[in-house]
N, C-alpha and C positions, 0 to 999 in steps of 0.2 A: 574882614580877613585881609588886611592890608599891611600886615607886619613885615618888617624888613629884617628883623633879627630873631633867630631861634634862641630858646625854645618856646617863648611865651606867645600865645595867641591873645591879643589884647581885646577886651570887651570895650566897645566905644562908650558905653555908659559908665565904665570904670568900676563895675560891681562884681563881675564874675569872669575873671580871666581863665584861659585854658592853656593847655600845653600841646605843642605839636609832637606827635609820636611818629618817628621814622620818616618825617617829611623833609626832603633835602631843601637847602636854602634856595636852590634854583627853581623850586616849584612855587615859591612865594611871588607875590606881585605880578601875577599873570593878568592878561587883559580881562577885564571884568564885564559885567552886564551893561555898564553905563560908561561910554567913552568920555574921557576927561575927568571922571570921578577918581579921587585919590584912593578910594577904598577898592582896591583891586581884588581879584579872585585868587584862589589857591588851587593848584593842580594836584590831584591825588595819584591814582594809578597811571603810570607811564610805561608799563612793560611792553605794550604793543601786542602781547599775547594773552592778556588778562590774567597772568600769573599774579597771585596775591602778594602784594608788597607791604601789606599791613600798615598803611599810612592813614592817619586820622588825627583829629583834634579831640583831646579829652578835657572835659570841664567837670570839676569836682561837684558831687552832689551836696546838697544841704537841705535843711528843713524848709526854707523859704521856696526853693525850687520845687520840691515835692508838693508843697501846698499849692503852688501855682498850677502844677500839672494835674492836681485833683480838682481844681476849680475851673473857672472859665479862662480860656487862653486862645491865642492865635500863634502859630508857628509858620514862618515863611522863609523862602530862599529862592535864589536863581541858580539853575544848574545848566551846564553845557556838556553834552555827551560826546565823547570821541569814538564810541563804538558800542556794540551790543555784547555785554558780558554773558557768559554761560552760567554765571552764578548770580544769586540775589545780591544786591548792594543796598546798604542802609545809608541814605543821605544824611539823616539826622534822627536822633532818637535817644532813648534812655531805657535801660533795663534789658534783660535777656532771659532766656529760659522761661520760668514761670512768672517773672515779674517784668513784663514788657510794658512799662508805663505808657509809652507811645513810641511809634517808629514810622518813619517815611522811607519806603523801600522802592526800588525798581525791580520788577520781576526778572527772572533769569531768561535771557534770550529775547527774541522778538515775540510779540510786538512792542514790548517795552512799556507796559502800563505801570502805574504808580499804585502802591499799596500803602494805606494808612491803617496801622495796626494798634489796637489798644486792648490790653488785658485788664479785666476788672474783677471785683469781688464776686460778681454774679455770672461771669462768663467772658469769653473773648470775642472781639469784633474785628473782622478783616474787611476793610472797605477798599474795593478795587476801582480804579478810574475806568471810564469808558474810553478816554483818549490814550493815545500812545505818544511817547516822547521821541521825536525824530533825532537822529544823529546829526551833529554839526549845527545845532541851533541852541540859542538860549531859551529856557523855559522857566516860567514862574510857577512855583508850587506852594500852595498854602493850605493849612488845615485849621479848623476852629473846633473848640469844644464850648458849647453854650448850654449849660445845664446838663441834661443827659443826651443832647444831640451833638454828634460829631459830623463835620462836613469836610469834603476834600474839593479843592479848587485847582484847576489847571489853566494857566494863562488867563486868569481873571474870570473864568466861568465855573459855576458849580458843576462838579462832575458826579458826585455821589454823596449821600448822607445816610446816617443810621442812628438808632437809639441805643445807648449803652445800657446794659442790664445791671450795672452796679457801679461802684466807685473805682477809678483806676488804681491799680496796685502800685506801690512805690517801694524802693529800697535804697541802699547807699551807692548803687552803681553810678558811674559817671554819665553825664550827657556827652554824646560824641557826634562829631561831624565828619563825614567822608567814609565811615565804616562803623559797624558794630565792633566793639573792641575785641570780642572773643570768637565771633562767628562770621561767616561769609567773606566776600571779597571787598577790597576797597574800591571806591567809585572810579571808573575810567573816564575822568573828565574834570571840569572845573566847577567850583561852588563859590557863590558870592552872596552878599547881602543877607546873611543868616540872622534871624531875629525871633525872639519870643516876646509877645505882648501879654500882659496880665489881664486881658479881656478878650471877648469874642468879637472880632471886627465884623461889620455888616457886609453883605454882598457888595454893596456900593463901595465900601472902603477897600475890600479885596480887589475889586475891579480897578480902583484908582492906583493901587500899588503896582498892578500889572501894566496899566497904561503908561506909567512913568518910564517903563523900559520897553514898551511895545515896538518902537522903531528898531531897537537892537535885535529883538526877537525876529522881526520880519526880515532883517538883513543878514541874519546868521551870526 
């Protein structure tokens, strides 16, 4: 998320670009999780009152993306909270209503825990972190799907895991960053280093992703 020109959100791998929706140019190239890294962050909600500004990145769906999200994968990002919103916010996810393929949310209000939500052919799973995300700090959030097991990691540590009762449901809705396109509020803060890997990373690999930015997290 280091784009300098609207409206295209460039995929560093060059395979799946997105579009900034309602994001002002001044919200791009904000300080990111890694000082000196050219890949800066994007600021989403800046209302100061948590009024929904409907700002997000939209990435079109395709068969390959759906296949990845029904197989083994890892999704990760760094997030920086400016405040505690009274509404749920989806950092990253795909689908809504009855086809929530996956979603990473922060709960409404304090204490600010993270929800990893997956709807499947056999039922729905809502995995809630034990940790809370403090305001004014960078946090690393990662999730994995390894067979029927999903896991949620906060700042390099395994927070929760569960077994899926079926195959994740998919549809043609876009993958979005910063907000679910049709529901809830946009995220009041910055997001950086968003990635999906087509495999389930190990606990050690997740910890390494966090350690790379841990000094930033510690310093706020």
